[in-house]
N, CA, C and O of each residue as an XYZ file, in Angstrom:
712
protein
N     112.599     -4.452    -79.484
C     113.037     -3.723    -80.461
C     114.379     -3.771    -81.398
O     115.532     -4.168    -81.237
N     113.790     -3.289    -82.240
C     115.840     -2.459    -83.696
C     115.265     -1.542    -84.564
O     114.417     -1.414    -85.448
N     116.347     -0.795    -83.727
C     116.106      0.104    -84.257
C     116.573      0.373    -86.018
O     117.791      0.204    -86.066
N     116.100      0.676    -87.243
C     116.468      0.935    -88.665
C     115.710      2.067    -89.004
O     114.520      2.378    -89.056
N     116.849      2.594    -89.227
C     117.520      3.425    -90.634
C     116.279      5.120    -88.866
O     115.415      5.952    -89.141
N     116.724      4.889    -87.861
C     116.235      5.910    -87.085
C     114.567      5.385    -86.312
O     114.286      5.812    -85.192
N     113.802      4.651    -86.905
C     112.577      4.449    -86.682
C     112.580      2.449    -85.943
O     113.123      1.420    -86.345
N     111.923      2.684    -85.080
C     111.631      1.638    -84.518
C     110.809      0.254    -84.984
O     109.605      0.193    -85.231
N     111.466     -0.486    -85.020
C     110.673     -1.904    -85.737
C     110.088     -3.184    -84.617
O     111.061     -3.745    -84.113
N     108.992     -3.657    -84.211
C     108.838     -4.249    -82.780
C     109.334     -5.621    -83.122
O     108.496     -5.884    -83.985
N     110.281     -6.936    -83.047
C     111.023     -8.032    -82.628
C     109.147     -8.935    -82.749
O     108.572     -9.160    -81.684
N     108.614     -9.240    -83.784
C     107.967    -10.995    -83.631
C     108.231    -11.761    -82.218
O     109.369    -11.933    -81.781
N     107.334    -12.097    -81.714
C     107.526    -12.904    -80.443
C     109.122    -14.245    -81.632
O     110.331    -14.033    -81.536
N     108.720    -14.991    -82.214
C     108.561    -15.905    -82.916
C     110.728    -15.394    -83.465
O     111.688    -16.152    -83.599
N     110.641    -14.022    -83.596
C     112.147    -13.342    -83.846
C     112.945    -13.186    -82.517
O     114.155    -12.972    -82.453
N     111.992    -13.340    -81.342
C     112.269    -12.767    -79.953
C     113.152    -14.348    -79.198
O     114.332    -14.434    -78.856
N     112.443    -15.048    -79.157
C     112.408    -16.318    -79.153
C     113.658    -17.192    -80.252
O     114.270    -18.211    -79.933
N     113.754    -16.601    -81.289
C     114.799    -17.285    -82.107
C     116.317    -16.417    -81.394
O     117.477    -16.824    -81.447
N     115.795    -15.128    -80.751
C     117.622    -14.471    -80.784
C     117.838    -15.259    -79.416
O     119.026    -15.561    -79.307
N     117.259    -15.580    -78.607
C     117.491    -16.376    -77.066
C     118.054    -17.890    -77.260
O     118.989    -18.517    -76.763
N     117.199    -18.137    -78.071
C     117.752    -19.507    -78.851
C     119.073    -19.452    -78.709
O     119.834    -19.838    -77.822
N     119.314    -18.585    -80.337
C     120.922    -18.108    -80.602
C     121.301    -18.569    -78.914
O     121.255    -19.732    -78.514
N     121.671    -17.382    -78.073
C     122.029    -16.616    -76.580
C     122.307    -18.134    -76.798
O     123.210    -18.405    -77.589
N     121.677    -19.099    -76.227
C     122.148    -19.752    -75.506
C     122.191    -20.776    -76.017
O     121.854    -21.646    -75.214
N     122.582    -21.395    -77.536
C     123.805    -21.739    -77.631
C     124.989    -21.391    -77.800
O     125.903    -22.216    -77.790
N     125.142    -20.337    -77.950
C     126.629    -19.532    -77.587
C     126.857    -19.803    -76.247
O     128.060    -19.933    -76.019
N     126.047    -19.954    -75.148
C     126.408    -20.264    -74.245
C     126.765    -21.620    -73.622
O     127.602    -21.713    -72.724
N     126.107    -22.659    -74.124
C     126.800    -23.580    -74.255
C     127.335    -24.167    -75.019
O     127.347    -25.373    -74.771
N     127.934    -23.810    -76.099
C     129.646    -23.956    -77.026
C     130.152    -23.092    -75.413
O     131.067    -23.658    -74.816
N     129.732    -22.137    -74.930
C     130.825    -21.451    -74.494
C     131.156    -22.131    -73.299
O     132.321    -21.999    -72.922
N     130.442    -22.788    -72.660
C     130.987    -24.642    -71.196
C     131.561    -24.816    -71.859
O     132.668    -24.300    -72.017
N     130.773    -26.032    -72.865
C     131.647    -26.607    -73.827
C     133.042    -26.370    -73.654
O     133.877    -26.894    -72.917
N     133.126    -25.108    -74.831
C     135.057    -25.046    -74.305
C     135.518    -24.996    -73.272
O     136.483    -25.745    -73.124
N     135.209    -24.348    -72.352
C     136.081    -24.201    -71.118
C     135.801    -25.645    -70.443
O     136.838    -26.008    -69.889
N     135.098    -26.291    -70.341
C     135.290    -27.620    -69.947
C     136.320    -28.644    -70.892
O     136.728    -29.721    -70.458
N     136.639    -28.144    -72.170
C     137.814    -29.167    -72.729
C     138.680    -28.890    -72.525
O     139.651    -29.626    -72.350
N     138.641    -27.486    -72.461
C     140.097    -26.969    -72.374
C     141.323    -27.633    -70.768
O     142.480    -27.873    -70.422
N     139.591    -27.614    -70.260
C     140.163    -27.832    -68.621
C     140.408    -29.632    -68.583
O     141.182    -30.229    -67.836
N     139.764    -30.056    -69.318
C     139.829    -31.625    -69.420
C     141.439    -31.882    -70.319
O     142.211    -32.795    -70.024
N     141.617    -31.179    -71.090
C     142.996    -30.831    -71.794
C     144.376    -30.161    -70.267
O     145.474    -30.490    -69.820
N     143.964    -29.751    -70.179
C     144.786    -29.209    -68.706
C     145.319    -29.990    -67.586
O     146.479    -30.047    -67.180
N     144.317    -30.552    -67.180
C     144.272    -31.569    -66.472
C     144.508    -33.107    -66.890
O     144.898    -33.963    -66.096
N     144.176    -33.369    -68.431
C     145.356    -34.350    -68.623
C     146.472    -33.888    -68.613
O     147.178    -34.276    -67.682
N     147.047    -32.967    -69.536
C     148.474    -32.868    -69.633
C     149.034    -33.021    -68.672
O     150.255    -33.180    -68.670
N     148.202    -33.019    -67.421
C     149.235    -32.173    -65.866
C     149.484    -33.757    -65.572
O     150.649    -34.006    -65.260
N     148.488    -35.011    -65.621
C     148.253    -36.077    -65.578
C     149.466    -37.069    -66.086
O     150.168    -37.937    -65.568
N     149.335    -36.505    -67.299
C     150.469    -37.199    -67.825
C     152.139    -37.165    -67.957
O     153.099    -37.837    -68.334
N     151.797    -35.990    -67.414
C     153.662    -35.134    -66.856
C     153.681    -35.931    -65.632
O     154.543    -36.801    -65.507
N     152.848    -35.728    -64.751
C     152.698    -36.406    -63.891
C     153.392    -38.094    -63.486
O     154.200    -38.555    -62.680
N     152.491    -38.616    -64.619
C     152.688    -40.315    -63.850
C     153.694    -40.926    -65.005
O     154.138    -42.067    -64.882
N     154.037    -40.064    -66.176
C     155.700    -40.216    -67.164
C     156.552    -39.863    -66.274
O     157.421    -40.726    -66.402
N     156.856    -39.234    -65.530
C     157.817    -38.782    -64.339
C     157.657    -39.946    -63.132
O     158.002    -39.640    -61.991
N     157.267    -40.933    -63.339
C     156.930    -41.742    -62.592
C     157.399    -43.075    -62.797
O     157.940    -43.897    -62.057
N     156.929    -43.073    -64.405
C     156.456    -44.099    -65.229
C     158.514    -44.778    -65.585
O     159.183    -45.776    -65.853
N     158.618    -42.880    -65.224
C     160.806    -42.998    -66.436
C     161.221    -43.363    -65.798
O     162.178    -43.906    -66.350
N     161.322    -43.695    -63.999
C     162.083    -43.825    -62.772
C     162.150    -45.282    -62.762
O     163.084    -46.061    -62.571
N     160.100    -45.546    -63.186
C     160.178    -47.121    -62.537
C     161.175    -48.086    -64.433
O     162.282    -48.623    -64.475
N     160.349    -47.937    -65.375
C     161.653    -48.133    -66.500
C     163.259    -47.764    -66.523
O     163.919    -48.261    -67.435
N     163.937    -46.893    -65.536
C     165.091    -46.139    -65.145
C     165.670    -47.814    -64.347
O     166.596    -48.536    -64.716
N     164.585    -48.026    -63.029
C     165.569    -48.378    -61.897
C     164.789    -50.561    -62.825
O     165.836    -51.197    -62.940
N     164.344    -50.904    -63.010
C     163.597    -51.352    -63.456
C     164.638    -52.954    -64.731
O     165.166    -52.463    -65.729
N     164.817    -54.599    -64.581
C     165.311    -54.721    -65.642
C     164.970    -54.901    -66.733
O     163.996    -55.649    -66.660
N     165.114    -54.740    -67.431
C     164.424    -54.906    -69.526
C     163.882    -56.701    -69.274
O     164.490    -57.726    -68.966
N     162.327    -56.358    -69.619
C     161.434    -57.872    -69.626
C     161.027    -58.073    -68.647
O     160.352    -59.103    -68.621
N     161.138    -57.335    -67.346
C     160.417    -56.708    -65.847
C     159.059    -57.217    -66.344
O     159.075    -56.969    -67.550
N     157.837    -57.829    -66.023
C     156.379    -57.421    -66.412
C     155.660    -57.940    -64.583
O     155.924    -58.629    -63.598
N     154.818    -57.164    -65.048
C     153.851    -56.806    -63.546
C     152.990    -56.958    -64.052
O     152.918    -56.622    -65.235
N     151.903    -57.548    -63.383
C     150.418    -57.685    -64.354
C     149.646    -56.993    -62.298
O     149.881    -57.620    -61.265
N     148.833    -55.706    -62.356
C     148.032    -55.093    -61.113
C     146.805    -55.337    -61.528
O     146.700    -55.737    -62.687
N     146.054    -55.235    -61.035
C     144.546    -55.514    -60.787
C     144.024    -54.037    -61.043
O     144.212    -53.076    -60.297
N     143.363    -54.046    -62.192
C     142.896    -52.740    -62.663
C     143.176    -52.394    -63.144
O     142.463    -51.780    -63.938
N     144.955    -52.368    -63.269
C     145.699    -51.564    -64.381
C     145.850    -53.048    -65.661
O     145.612    -52.708    -66.819
N     146.062    -53.919    -65.537
C     146.471    -54.586    -66.533
C     148.040    -55.623    -66.135
O     148.121    -56.450    -65.227
N     148.839    -55.348    -66.853
C     150.072    -55.730    -67.481
C     150.922    -54.591    -67.897
O     150.667    -53.759    -68.768
N     152.149    -54.694    -67.014
C     152.375    -53.421    -67.539
C     155.006    -53.583    -67.423
O     155.346    -53.950    -66.297
N     155.906    -53.404    -68.138
C     156.085    -54.134    -69.330
C     158.066    -53.003    -68.918
O     158.053    -51.806    -68.629
N     159.015    -53.601    -68.995
C     159.973    -52.660    -69.562
C     160.385    -53.249    -70.765
O     160.383    -54.445    -70.471
N     160.681    -53.176    -71.746
C     161.570    -53.152    -72.936
C     162.233    -51.995    -73.072
O     162.065    -50.797    -72.843
N     163.412    -53.058    -73.720
C     164.265    -51.265    -74.595
C     164.186    -51.010    -75.600
O     164.262    -51.937    -76.406
N     163.987    -49.595    -76.118
C     163.774    -49.272    -77.297
C     163.953    -48.465    -77.881
O     163.487    -47.351    -77.641
N     165.026    -48.861    -79.298
C     166.419    -48.404    -80.098
C     165.753    -46.941    -80.984
O     164.576    -46.734    -81.278
N     166.351    -46.510    -81.120
C     166.080    -44.856    -82.211
C     167.520    -44.987    -82.521
O     168.291    -45.722    -81.904
N     167.929    -43.987    -83.830
C     168.749    -43.891    -84.211
C     169.517    -43.240    -83.639
O     170.563    -42.945    -84.217
N     169.204    -42.654    -81.921
C     170.344    -41.509    -81.560
C     169.912    -42.485    -80.113
O     170.105    -41.816    -79.098
N     169.658    -43.158    -79.970
C     169.599    -43.432    -78.943
C     168.461    -44.709    -78.325
O     167.318    -44.833    -78.766
N     169.259    -45.883    -76.866
C     167.976    -46.641    -76.898
C     167.856    -46.188    -75.025
O     168.518    -45.504    -74.244
N     166.446    -47.146    -74.952
C     166.706    -46.143    -73.827
C     165.244    -47.480    -73.521
O     164.619    -48.202    -74.298
N     165.199    -47.298    -72.171
C     163.961    -48.132    -71.205
C     162.716    -48.369    -71.316
O     162.543    -48.183    -70.112
N     161.807    -48.585    -71.639
C     160.241    -47.579    -71.552
C     160.035    -48.843    -71.046
O     160.417    -49.999    -71.230
N     159.066    -48.015    -70.127
C     157.421    -48.878    -69.170
C     156.174    -48.323    -70.126
O     155.644    -47.244    -70.391
N     155.986    -50.202    -70.600
C     154.930    -49.554    -71.739
C     153.604    -50.909    -71.121
O     153.791    -51.915    -70.437
N     152.815    -50.563    -71.495
C     150.957    -51.294    -70.946
C     150.558    -52.209    -72.427
O     150.207    -51.960    -73.580
N     150.773    -53.062    -71.817
C     149.845    -54.306    -72.613
C     150.749    -55.222    -72.708
O     151.959    -55.005    -72.661
N     150.299    -56.141    -72.827
C     151.090    -58.138    -72.749
C     150.691    -58.282    -74.459
O     149.689    -58.288    -75.174
N     152.933    -58.447    -74.638
C     153.100    -58.591    -76.039
C     152.493    -60.042    -76.589
O     152.988    -60.336    -77.677
N     151.939    -60.604    -76.298
C     150.971    -61.566    -77.004
C     149.807    -60.451    -77.518
O     149.616    -60.353    -78.731
N     149.454    -60.069    -77.090
C     148.645    -59.173    -77.677
C     148.372    -58.162    -78.889
O     147.498    -57.494    -79.442
N     149.784    -58.528    -78.920
C     150.261    -56.752    -80.072
C     151.022    -57.601    -80.896
O     152.187    -57.204    -80.944
N     150.719    -59.128    -81.903
C     151.890    -59.282    -82.372
C     152.585    -59.282    -83.931
O     153.527    -59.907    -84.417
N     151.747    -58.378    -84.405
C     151.724    -57.828    -85.809
C     152.530    -56.757    -85.510
O     152.391    -56.019    -86.485
N     153.421    -56.141    -84.611
C     154.263    -55.594    -83.949
C     155.828    -55.709    -84.820
O     156.311    -56.840    -84.858
N     156.626    -54.558    -85.520
C     157.555    -54.769    -86.042
C     158.974    -55.146    -85.093
O     159.175    -55.831    -84.090
N     159.751    -54.370    -85.923
C     161.663    -54.819    -85.140
C     161.013    -53.819    -84.288
O     160.544    -54.147    -83.199
N     160.951    -52.437    -84.790
C     161.342    -51.188    -84.361
C     159.927    -50.913    -83.859
O     159.868    -49.766    -83.416
N     159.314    -51.259    -83.815
C     157.816    -51.059    -83.454
C     158.049    -51.047    -82.333
O     158.679    -52.022    -81.922
N     157.679    -50.007    -81.361
C     157.150    -50.316    -79.443
C     155.737    -51.589    -79.695
O     155.423    -51.823    -80.862
N     155.195    -52.116    -78.877
C     155.031    -53.136    -78.839
C     154.137    -52.762    -77.167
O     154.668    -52.465    -76.097
N     152.936    -52.889    -77.425
C     152.296    -51.352    -76.028
C     151.865    -50.475    -76.144
O     151.872    -50.121    -77.323
N     151.247    -49.551    -75.242
C     150.973    -48.219    -75.701
C     152.159    -47.917    -74.169
O     152.057    -48.511    -73.095
N     153.293    -46.763    -74.539
C     154.426    -46.099    -73.880
C     153.971    -45.202    -73.018
O     153.435    -44.207    -73.506
N     154.058    -45.308    -71.603
C     154.445    -44.101    -71.120
C     155.510    -43.696    -70.770
O     156.414    -44.518    -70.627
N     155.755    -42.286    -70.514
C     156.856    -41.835    -70.583
C     157.873    -40.508    -70.848
O     158.752    -39.790    -70.372
N     156.444    -40.982    -72.763
C     156.983    -39.747    -72.782
C     156.449    -38.815    -73.561
O     155.467    -39.231    -74.175
N     156.897    -37.064    -73.883
C     155.957    -35.732    -73.841
C     155.268    -35.993    -75.164
O     155.603    -35.523    -76.252
N     154.166    -36.881    -74.893
C     153.287    -36.522    -76.175
C     151.403    -36.285    -75.926
O     150.829    -36.023    -74.869
N     150.996    -36.424    -76.856
C     149.698    -36.435    -76.102
C     149.028    -37.749    -75.589
O     149.483    -38.633    -76.314
N     148.268    -38.237    -74.795
C     147.883    -39.594    -74.622
C     146.616    -40.010    -75.852
O     145.605    -39.494    -76.328
N     147.519    -41.445    -76.007
C     147.016    -41.709    -77.341
C     147.774    -41.989    -78.405
O     147.830    -43.106    -78.921
N     148.491    -40.838    -78.847
C     148.722    -41.207    -79.954
C     149.402    -41.082    -80.433
O     150.470    -41.057    -79.822
N     149.440    -40.889    -81.944
C     150.934    -41.864    -82.490
C     152.756    -41.186    -82.155
O     152.792    -40.215    -81.400
N     153.867    -41.606    -82.602
C     154.733    -41.178    -82.315
C     155.861    -41.558    -83.089
O     155.727    -42.694    -83.543
N     157.296    -40.807    -83.505
C     158.148    -41.450    -83.470
C     159.208    -41.106    -82.451
O     159.432    -40.036    -81.887
N     159.878    -42.419    -82.345
C     161.260    -41.972    -80.610
C     162.259    -41.092    -81.470
O     162.535    -41.294    -82.652
N     162.696    -40.192    -80.754
C     163.560    -38.976    -81.492
C     163.248    -39.016    -83.004
O     163.925    -39.543    -83.886
N     162.095    -38.354    -83.117
C     161.639    -38.549    -84.820
C     162.364    -39.596    -85.942
O     162.548    -39.089    -87.049
N     162.649    -40.536    -85.825
C     163.152    -41.720    -86.264
C     161.589    -42.777    -86.632
O     160.897    -43.501    -85.917
N     161.525    -42.336    -88.308
C     160.687    -43.022    -88.897
C     160.658    -44.040    -88.657
O     159.467    -44.348    -88.632
N     161.526    -45.250    -88.336
C     161.438    -46.714    -88.363
C     161.280    -47.042    -86.561
O     161.239    -48.181    -86.095
N     161.210    -45.779    -85.749
C     160.905    -45.953    -84.621
C     159.608    -45.475    -83.792
O     159.743    -44.860    -82.734
N     158.032    -45.868    -84.462
C     157.085    -45.609    -84.640
C     156.080    -46.114    -82.891
O     155.383    -47.127    -82.939
N     156.143    -45.417    -81.732
C     155.752    -45.850    -80.760
C     153.931    -45.368    -80.988
O     153.591    -44.646    -81.926
N     153.090    -45.831    -80.121
C     151.574    -45.351    -79.755
C     151.783    -44.718    -77.363
O     152.411    -45.213    -76.428
N     151.087    -43.811    -77.462
C     151.376    -43.384    -76.798
C     150.014    -44.163    -75.597
O     148.986    -44.574    -76.137
N     150.112    -44.250    -74.511
C     149.239    -44.566    -73.306
C     148.300    -43.973    -73.755
O     148.507    -42.888    -74.299
N     146.862    -44.546    -73.659
C     145.071    -43.639    -73.597
C     144.840    -42.622    -72.366
O     145.956    -42.711    -71.854
N     144.342    -41.985    -71.795
C     144.344    -41.067    -71.258
C     143.997    -42.253    -69.832
O     144.483    -42.075    -68.715
N     142.857    -43.711    -70.267
C     141.979    -44.256    -69.633
C     143.281    -44.777    -68.555
O     143.089    -45.061    -67.372
N     144.623    -44.828    -69.246
C     145.626    -45.955    -68.939
C     146.284    -44.734    -67.824
O     146.548    -45.176    -66.706
N     146.470    -43.733    -67.983
C     147.143    -42.685    -67.360
C     146.411    -42.224    -66.080
O     147.005    -41.663    -65.160
N     144.845    -42.542    -66.072
C     143.641    -42.542    -65.243
C     144.068    -43.389    -64.159
O     144.390    -42.957    -63.052
N     144.066    -45.209    -64.662
C     144.193    -45.858    -63.655
C     145.381    -45.828    -63.169
O     145.456    -45.702    -61.947
N     146.469    -45.918    -63.845
C     147.971    -46.196    -63.177
C     148.102    -45.385    -62.459
O     148.849    -45.721    -61.540
N     147.522    -43.832    -62.347
C     147.594    -42.728    -60.870
C     146.872    -43.292    -60.241
O     147.012    -42.962    -59.064
N     146.042    -44.090    -60.395
C     145.106    -44.806    -58.776
C     145.479    -45.469    -58.548
O     145.047    -46.022    -57.537
N     146.665    -46.072    -59.271
C     147.318    -47.311    -58.707
C     148.594    -47.386    -58.242
O     149.179    -48.291    -57.647
N     148.939    -46.318    -58.592
C     150.256    -46.355    -58.403
C     151.383    -46.977    -57.359
O     152.509    -47.446    -57.533
N     150.468    -46.740    -56.077
C     151.517    -47.205    -54.874
C     152.088    -49.184    -55.058
O     153.051    -49.878    -54.733
N     150.405    -49.394    -55.964
C     150.665    -50.691    -56.202
C     151.548    -51.293    -57.808
O     152.298    -52.246    -58.017
N     151.005    -50.211    -58.686
C     152.524    -51.019    -59.157
C     153.963    -50.351    -58.906
O     154.927    -50.576    -59.638
N     154.005    -49.375    -57.614
C     155.684    -49.189    -57.351
C     155.246    -50.747    -56.106
O     155.905    -50.497    -55.097
N     155.040    -51.101    -56.043
C     155.115    -52.601    -55.027
C     155.171    -53.977    -56.070
O     156.119    -54.754    -55.954
N     154.264    -54.186    -56.931
C     154.592    -55.268    -57.805
C     156.414    -55.662    -58.392
O     157.103    -56.669    -58.230
N     156.837    -53.647    -59.470
C     157.970    -54.065    -59.381
C     159.028    -53.908    -57.893
O     160.231    -54.145    -57.995
N     158.562    -53.590    -56.880
C     158.874    -54.495    -55.873
C     159.615    -55.768    -55.459
O     160.744    -56.204    -55.237
N     158.166    -56.151    -55.489
C     157.969    -58.308    -55.759
C     159.121    -58.364    -55.885
O     160.085    -58.447    -55.123
N     158.871    -58.281    -57.548
C     159.875    -58.388    -58.290
C     161.168    -58.900    -58.925
O     161.633    -59.662    -59.773
N     161.542    -57.737    -57.700
C     163.400    -56.794    -57.537
C     163.412    -57.985    -56.316
O     164.351    -58.719    -56.625
N     162.898    -58.408    -55.291
C     162.962    -59.450    -54.010
C     163.057    -60.531    -54.873
O     164.079    -61.173    -54.630
N     162.167    -61.154    -56.113
C     162.720    -62.633    -56.858
C     164.023    -62.454    -57.142
O     164.913    -63.114    -56.606
N     164.184    -61.711    -57.848
C     165.199    -60.881    -58.731
C     166.372    -61.703    -57.137
O     166.927    -62.794    -57.270
N     166.469    -60.927    -55.941
C     167.163    -60.507    -54.808
C     167.492    -62.179    -54.457
O     168.567    -62.746    -54.653
N     166.391    -62.708    -53.953
C     166.322    -64.317    -53.903
C     166.646    -65.015    -54.774
O     166.568    -66.104    -54.206
N     166.909    -65.186    -55.590
C     166.975    -65.737    -56.854
C     168.452    -65.577    -56.796
O     168.800    -66.758    -56.797
N     169.553    -64.869    -56.746
C     170.730    -64.657    -56.545
C     171.458    -64.551    -55.504
O     172.683    -64.539    -55.626
N     170.892    -64.458    -54.351
C     171.299    -65.172    -53.061
C     171.617    -66.795    -53.177
O     172.594    -67.444    -52.804
N     170.566    -67.130    -53.754
C     169.869    -68.521    -53.425
C     171.305    -69.404    -54.833
O     171.181    -70.575    -55.191
N     171.887    -68.945    -55.089
C     173.076    -69.042    -56.510
C     174.768    -68.635    -55.926
O     175.885    -69.044    -56.242
N     174.155    -67.423    -54.732
C     175.434    -67.153    -54.504
C     175.893    -68.672    -52.867
O     176.981    -69.021    -52.409
N     174.615    -69.068    -52.558
C     174.850    -70.126    -51.629
C     175.126    -70.996    -52.409
O     176.238    -71.513    -52.305
N     174.270    -71.419    -53.380
C     175.159    -72.838    -54.299
C     176.205    -72.538    -54.210
O     176.739    -73.416    -53.533
N     177.223    -71.492    -54.586
C     178.815    -71.508    -55.289
C     179.455    -71.376    -53.952
O     180.607    -71.752    -53.738
N     178.583    -70.763    -52.941
C     179.531    -71.474    -51.452
C     179.481    -72.725    -51.194
O     180.170    -73.585    -50.646
N     178.503    -72.622    -51.720
C     178.064    -74.944    -51.265
C     179.830    -75.565    -51.922
O     180.700    -76.129    -51.258
N     179.859    -75.240    -53.206
C     180.367    -75.531    -53.213
C     181.819    -75.386    -54.113
O     182.451    -76.119    -54.875
N     181.949    -74.176    -53.635
C     183.230    -74.107    -53.277
C     184.124    -74.287    -51.930
O     185.352    -74.264    -51.845
N     183.385    -74.429    -51.140
C     183.504    -74.465    -49.748
C     184.402    -76.623    -49.594
O     185.389    -77.181    -49.114
N     182.907    -77.024    -50.532
C     183.081    -78.244    -50.260
C     184.361    -79.238    -51.220
O     184.696    -80.421    -51.157
N     184.649    -78.497    -51.764
C     186.483    -78.934    -52.354
C     187.306    -78.561    -51.622
O     188.494    -78.768    -51.870
């Protein structure tokens, strides 16, 4: 019943069904909004945590160090320059897959920047240094395989150390024989 100018007018069954349907629609939209907010909150937290690790890897590894991790793909440390700074960045993707990248554009999808996942951004606001952030799926796969990723970079360091030790051994033999 609805009151209209102090008199009650009974609602028809169809009008009641329509009101219930609208209320149900609003409830569904409310639930969807809450789930969207939760997804966005969790994505932000995941991006933040993965970026911490990615920046640590980029800082420690040599430029052009490339690893391939099953379930993640190719990860590479590159040097990226803007008008303010040069920074080592961990990127997802093989440079062969992105042949149209210009001189100042970052090849691959970057980890380590405080931007929305899968968005385009400018490094330090430099319009000539454009990059693309890794997607949410890239962040998820990175998080699931984080120990394998760190181990892969460790193996690359072991290979470099082995080559350096071999070079020292060769030099020691050469200097010792003269």
